[in-house]
C-alpha positions in Angstrom: 93.1 71.9 62.0 96.2 73.1 63.6 94.6 75.7 65.9 92.3 73.3 67.2 95.0 70.9 68.2 95.4 72.0 71.5 97.3 68.6 72.6 100.3 70.3 70.5 101.0 72.7 73.7 100.8 69.3 76.0 103.2 67.6 73.7 105.4 70.4 73.9 105.2 70.4 77.7 106.4 66.9 77.6 109.6 67.4 75.7 111.3 66.9 78.5 114.7 65.8 76.9 115.3 69.6 75.4 117.7 72.2 77.0 115.5 74.8 78.9 115.4 77.4 76.5 114.7 75.6 73.7 112.3 73.5 75.8 110.4 77.2 76.5 110.6 78.1 72.7 108.8 75.1 71.9 106.1 75.7 74.3 105.9 79.5 73.2 105.6 78.0 69.1 102.8 75.7 70.3 100.7 78.3 72.2 101.3 81.1 69.7 98.5 80.2 66.9 96.0 80.1 70.1 96.8 83.2 71.7 98.3 85.4 69.0 95.9 88.8 68.5 98.6 90.6 66.5 100.5 91.2 69.6 102.8 87.8 69.9 103.0 85.8 72.9 105.4 86.4 75.8 106.2 83.1 77.2 108.2 82.7 80.7 109.2 79.9 83.5 109.2 80.9 87.3 110.0 80.0 90.7 107.4 81.4 93.4 109.1 80.7 96.7 106.3 80.2 99.4 103.6 83.4 98.9 106.1 85.4 97.7 106.4 87.3 94.3 107.4 85.1 91.3 111.0 84.8 90.1 111.7 84.5 86.1 113.4 81.8 85.7 114.0 82.4 81.7 111.5 84.2 79.2 110.8 84.1 75.4 109.1 86.5 73.3 107.6 85.0 70.2 105.8 87.4 67.5 105.9 90.6 69.7 106.5 93.9 68.0 110.3 95.0 68.4 109.0 98.1 70.3 106.5 96.4 72.5 108.9 93.8 73.3 111.8 96.2 74.4 109.5 97.4 77.4 107.9 94.2 78.0 110.1 93.7 81.3 109.4 97.5 82.2 105.6 96.9 82.1 105.9 93.9 84.8 108.4 95.2 86.9 106.9 98.2 87.5 103.5 96.7 88.4 102.3 97.1 92.2 103.5 94.2 94.0 100.2 93.5 95.2 98.9 93.0 91.4 101.8 91.1 90.3 100.7 88.4 92.7 97.0 88.2 91.4 97.8 85.6 88.7 98.8 83.3 91.1 95.7 83.6 93.4 92.8 83.6 90.3 93.3 80.4 88.5 95.1 79.2 85.6 93.4 81.5 83.0 92.1 85.2 83.1 92.1 88.5 81.4 93.5 91.9 82.7 90.7 93.4 83.3 89.0 90.6 84.8 92.1 90.3 87.2 91.8 93.9 87.9 88.1 93.5 88.5 87.3 96.1 86.2 85.2 96.1 82.6 85.4 99.4 80.6 87.1 100.9 83.5 90.1 99.3 82.7 90.7 101.3 79.6 91.4 104.2 81.8 93.8 101.9 84.1 96.9 104.2 84.3 99.4 101.4 83.8 97.9 100.1 80.7 97.2 103.6 79.4 101.0 104.7 79.8 102.5 101.5 78.3 100.2 99.4 76.3 97.4 101.3 74.6 99.7 103.3 72.5 100.6 99.9 70.9 96.8 99.0 70.2 96.5 96.7 73.2 93.6 97.3 76.0 93.7 93.8 77.6 95.3 90.8 77.7 95.6 86.7 78.5 97.1 85.1 81.5 98.0 81.6 81.1 99.4 80.8 84.4 100.8 77.3 85.1 101.4 77.2 88.7 101.1 74.6 91.6 102.0 74.3 94.9 105.9 73.5 94.7 106.3 77.1 93.0 107.7 75.9 90.2 105.5 76.7 86.8 105.5 78.6 83.7 103.1 81.3 82.0 101.8 82.9 78.8 100.8 87.0 78.7 98.8 87.9 75.1 97.5 91.1 74.2 94.5 92.3 73.4 93.1 94.6 71.0 89.8 95.0 72.6 88.5 94.4 76.4 87.8 90.7 76.5 86.2 88.1 79.1 87.8 84.7 79.2 85.0 82.5 78.7 83.8 79.2 80.7 85.1 77.2 77.7 88.5 79.3 77.5 88.8 78.7 81.5 88.1 75.1 81.2 90.5 74.2 78.5 93.6 76.3 79.4 93.0 75.4 83.0 93.5 71.7 81.4 96.4 72.4 79.3 97.9 74.5 82.9 97.8 71.5 84.9 100.1 69.3 82.2 102.5 72.4 81.7 102.7 72.8 85.6 103.4 69.1 85.8 105.9 69.0 83.1 107.8 71.6 84.4 107.8 69.7 88.0 108.9 66.8 86.3 112.0 68.3 84.3 113.1 69.6 87.5 112.8 65.8 89.1 114.8 64.5 86.2 117.4 67.3 86.8 117.5 65.8 90.3 117.5 62.2 88.7 120.6 63.3 86.5 122.6 64.4 89.8 122.0 61.0 91.5 118.7 61.9 93.5 116.4 59.3 93.2 113.3 62.0 91.8 111.3 60.7 88.9 112.3 57.3 88.8 110.3 54.7 86.8 107.6 53.0 88.7 105.8 51.1 85.6 106.1 50.7 82.0 103.4 50.0 79.5 103.5 49.6 75.6 100.9 51.7 73.6 98.3 48.7 74.0 98.4 48.9 77.6 100.1 45.8 78.2 102.2 46.4 81.3 106.1 45.2 81.0 107.3 46.4 84.5 106.1 47.6 88.0 108.1 48.5 91.0 107.1 50.4 94.2 103.4 51.8 94.5 103.0 50.7 91.1 102.6 46.9 92.1 99.4 46.7 93.5 96.7 45.9 91.2 94.5 48.9 91.9 97.2 51.2 90.5 98.4 49.1 87.7 94.3 49.3 86.5 94.5 52.7 87.0 97.8 53.1 85.2 96.5 50.9 82.3 93.2 52.9 81.8 95.3 56.2 81.6 97.9 54.7 79.2 94.6 53.7 77.0 92.9 57.1 77.3 96.5 58.9 76.5 96.5 57.0 73.0 93.1 57.6 72.5 93.5 61.2 72.9 96.0 61.3 70.3 93.9 59.7 67.8 91.4 61.7 65.9 89.7 62.9 68.8 92.8 65.7 69.0 91.3 67.4 66.2 87.6 66.5 66.0 87.0 66.9 69.9 89.9 68.9 71.6 88.0 69.6 74.6 87.1 65.6 75.2 91.0 65.1 74.2 92.2 67.1 76.7 89.2 65.9 79.3 90.7 62.3 79.2 94.2 62.8 79.2 95.6 63.1 82.9 97.8 65.2 84.4 98.7 63.0 87.0 97.5 59.6 87.6 96.0 59.3 91.4 98.1 62.4 92.5 101.5 60.4 91.8 102.4 59.5 88.4 103.1 61.2 85.1 102.8 59.3 81.7 105.9 60.0 79.3 106.9 58.2 76.0 110.2 56.6 76.1 111.7 55.3 72.6 113.7 52.6 72.5 116.9 52.5 70.3 114.7 49.9 68.1 112.3 52.3 67.4 109.8 50.8 69.8 107.6 53.2 71.9 106.5 52.7 75.5 105.0 55.1 78.0 106.4 55.1 81.5 105.0 56.2 84.7 106.9 58.2 86.9 106.7 59.6 90.2 105.8 63.3 90.1 103.8 64.4 93.2 103.1 68.1 93.8 105.1 68.4 97.3 102.6 71.2 99.3 103.4 72.6 103.0 100.6 73.3 105.4 99.8 72.5 108.9 101.1 69.7 110.6 97.5 68.2 111.1 96.8 67.8 107.8 97.3 64.7 105.5 99.8 64.9 102.3 96.9 65.0 99.7 95.1 67.3 101.8 98.0 69.7 101.7 98.1 69.1 98.1 94.4 70.0 97.4 94.5 73.4 99.9 98.2 74.1 97.7 95.7 74.4 94.7 93.3 75.8 95.8 95.6 78.6 97.1 96.4 79.2 93.6 92.5 80.1 92.6 92.0 76.2 91.3 88.4 75.2 91.7 87.3 71.8 92.4 87.1 70.3 89.5 90.4 71.6 88.4 92.3 70.9 91.2 90.9 67.1 90.5 91.9 67.5 87.0 95.7 68.7 88.4 95.8 65.6 90.5 93.8 63.2 88.5 91.6 62.5 91.5 87.6 62.5 91.6 86.4 65.7 92.2 83.8 63.9 95.2 87.6 63.4 96.9 88.6 66.7 96.8 85.5 68.1 98.5 85.8 65.3 101.1 89.1 66.2 101.6 88.4 70.2 101.8 86.1 69.0 104.6 88.4 67.2 106.4 90.7 70.0 106.4 88.3 72.0 107.6 87.1 69.9 110.3 90.9 69.5 111.6 91.8 73.2 111.7 88.4 73.9 113.1 86.9 76.6 110.4 84.0 76.4 108.6 84.5 78.1 104.9 86.8 77.9 102.4 88.1 81.3 102.2 88.8 80.7 106.3 90.7 77.4 105.7 93.0 79.4 103.1 93.5 82.2 105.3 94.7 79.8 108.7 96.9 77.9 106.0 98.8 81.1 104.5 98.9 82.6 108.2 100.8 78.9 109.2 102.9 79.4 106.3 104.1 83.1 106.8 104.9 81.8 110.9 106.8 79.2 109.3 108.9 81.9 107.0 109.2 84.1 110.0 
């Protein structure tokens, strides 16, 4: 049942104590059984400043044939810059042919013909775990024939990507904590039964404690038989964030006792000054091609809340459509950069 155990990828992402290279290698190992089609998997961590091209922070190849692995950097570096942007604007799960807006015509795509097809690779899966702060990670895996990402795959990998990007952001916050900054300080501590042991800051209110307790119980439920009996449901009930603020991570004491710690891990998103913090976050994810339900999962809030806040943002900026809203916000970001 290992292939069905999608939570193994999520758990690898939250092994935040590992050094960078070991963390990415662990992710590649967890992803490989789910994406490998004979071409292995390329895993990478990136930073994407603003709306610019992504900068690869580190990479890991697993199971890729040696000759193909040798030209992987060339394949990506020689892509048209506009095409290199597409995985960061078209959602967390897409195939190469879908990304190019092609079907059988993708077989004649010059870049693929020059580099990939000689190895028997005719398409690929892209998983892009991006979020508004610009940090994230992703995976690329070749395919032996043209393929399309199904609705179920988009849903599953979208949820996994939400955890991956939250984990990347969290790991960098912990590095800040080690440097003396207050990022990612614990705000609540629970045992696996949902009993609270401590709460500070915004986690002190009854509403926050109730939300966190429910998220802890769902986290524990997702780890049980559900993870193999119904992998999709196990992902659905496990929060990538709780109320747009907290990540839940395990903490093991020296005596072996396990606790679940809620740490602040809010995404920081730029945007026009008229918008609230949460409106900016939602628009930040929308600019990455995330639909409303995906944004709701990214932030751990209700889809109806996403729709309401998008509506408020449109009203504040005097636009009518989602497309206009994103264009105005991108324009404001470019003006700030200039």
